[in-house]
C-alpha positions, 0 to 999 in steps of 0.5 A: 818718427821715434815713437818712445819720443812721441810717447813718453811724458814731455815734462823737461822736453817744454821747458827746454824748447821754450830756452830754445825759442825764447833765445833763438837756438840752444844757449840755455839748452841746459838750463832747466837740468841747472835749475833743477840741481839749484832747487833740488839742492834748496829742497834737500837743505829745507827738508832735513830742517824739517826733519829735525836738522839744525843749520848745520845739518842743513848744510850737510844735506846739501853738500851731499847733493851737490857733490854727486858725480851723477848729479854734477854729470847731469845738471850740465846736460839736456837730460831730464832725471834732475827735472824730474828729480826736483819735483819729486824732492818738492812733494817729499818737502811737502809731504815732511811739511804736512806731517809735522805743521799739518799745513793744508796748502802743502797738501795741494803743493805736494799733489801739484809737484807729485802731476810734475814729476810724473810729467816729467819721467814717469819713473819717479812713481815708484817714489812718489808712491810711498810718499802719497803713502805718507800723506795718506795715513796722516790725513785718515789719522787726522781728519777721518775716511771721508774729508781724506777721500775728498783731498785723495780725489782732488789730488788724483784730479790734479795730477790727471789735469796737469798730465792730461795733454799726452795721456790723451795724445796717446789714447788717441794714438796708441788706444792706450795711456801709454805705448804699450811696445814701448811699456812692455820693453821697460816693465820688468816680466819677473815680477817675484821676490827673485826679480826684485832681488835681481834687479835691486842688486844690479842696481846697487852694484852698479854705485859700488865700483871704486877706482884703482880698486879691481879686487874689490870691485871683481868680489862685489861683482861675484858677490852679485853673481853668486846670489844670482847662481842661488836664485837660478838666474842669469844676470843677462836674464831678459825677463830682468835685463832691457840692455847692456851686461853687467860689470862693477865698473870704476866710476865713469866720467861719462855723462851716462855712466857716472856713479856715486860710490863715495855715498853709495858706501856713505849711506850703508854706513848711515843706516848703520848709526841711525837705529841707535841715533834713532831717538835724537834724528826721530821717527820722523827721519826713520819714516822718510829712509824708510820711504826711499828705500820703499822707492827703490824696491818699487823701481826694481819690482816696475822697471828691467834693469838696463846698463844706463841705469846709472842716471835713474838713480839720481833720484835716490840719491838726492832724496837720501840727501834729508836724511844724511845731513841729520845724521850726520849733524846727529854725530857725537863728534861734529866736526866728523860731518864736516870732513865727510863733506868737505872729503865728497867736494873732493872727491868730485873734482873729476866730475866738476872739471872733467866731463867727458863731453864738457870738459873745464880742464883737459886732462889728455894732450889732444882734448878738448876743454869748455874754455877754448873749444869751439861750439862744432868741436862740442856739438861733435865730441860724443859723435865727430865722424857722424857729425863731420858726415852729416855737415858735407850733407848738410852743405851740400842739400843748401848748396843746391837751395833745398831749404825743405828738408825730410828726414828718415832717421834710426830712433838712436841717429842725432838728429840734432847734428841735422838741425845744426848742419842746417842752419837752424832755427831759420824762418826759410828752413823747415825740416820735417820727419818723413813716417810711415807704418807706425802709430804716429804716422796720422801726424804728417803735416799735409802741407809738407813737400821736402825738396830733400830728404836724407835718410840714414839706414836706406842703402841704395835703394832707387825708390823714390821718396816723396817722388824724389829720386836717388842722389847719392849714398855714402858711408851709411847715409843717403841722399834722395833729391832731384839733380 
């Protein structure tokens, strides 16, 4: 019933689904993200080695990525950003492998990794594209246009084959490879220099806020505002803004808003050192940094800014980790790199131990800890009132002996609360969406006849749904079933 979920690339969700089926529950649902972080740490170390970093530099690259606040928050969640990051890191590693060693196997694996990255999340495309161009240039120089064209066609076929399932389904459902309404909703509508500067500056500004530094954060905000005034644009121009209001906030321990300010300022410093150290770090490191920067600009060219965009920038920071490790390992004072890595580790403690939804250590009286809280407490941590209300309604439905339940919910309602409260997974339980008037209506199963329909936002509408009369309404939740 949620078109954006039906139409978007499903790679990470496939992985979560497999853990759910294999274990009969959700205890491993966050493992795809956790394993993606682990794989990314290995990948950035390998990439740093291919850039010419010594073993110390490879450790520094992994430390840079491991201590990213957003990365730590994502690695224990069921979001999708670290999975897409992992596949993109794989594509970058294979690009470097081919550029350095002319390993033809790397061409196949780079194509496969890019295909899996796109299958996971379309926002990777701006970051994959510069590495694809890099491989294409090296190929043409080494093998000429004809052989390069054959490799390019093979790569395209691999990408299309891996993504053919959901793309063809979208084509049948929406008449396009992507849901046109969703595509228009997310796409930047001011694709000129001013629009790119606006979005890129706000994306960067979200990472600039420091703790206990309101004056500094206010300066950054005013700089961003001043640039927008010079461009003749508003900070929340609807052509470049999807959701929210731009602010320069202190770092947050909420998984949707965690920023990486320490790493962001370190990147600025390292970029300043790259030119003086260009002979030591090598041309390939400069090209890698330029490819990542181009990816960031292309991302700002394609997609609108949104207040939840912190998650999407994880990819940028993880990709930069090999460059960071290579530059730090080439500093004259070797101890400085170790001190920086140690400092990043210490600064990451709030996210290691005190993420809002899954804290290891309770910070204040009344807060929960994953070491002592029950599962229901952890489920309800973001919205305990909604969980309690849904739990009450579900218990009422189950007491009536009903196990064939239809759902009619808004796009942001916590559907999973219904699964938990109704006792999923269970062989006797069936939950289906009741959908009408949307492109996905055609996929409703013909054999499903609910004994109860649970609706959010229906109000007190006496019109029966699937032949079921209105039973009761409470706090915005409506139940339709035979009394």
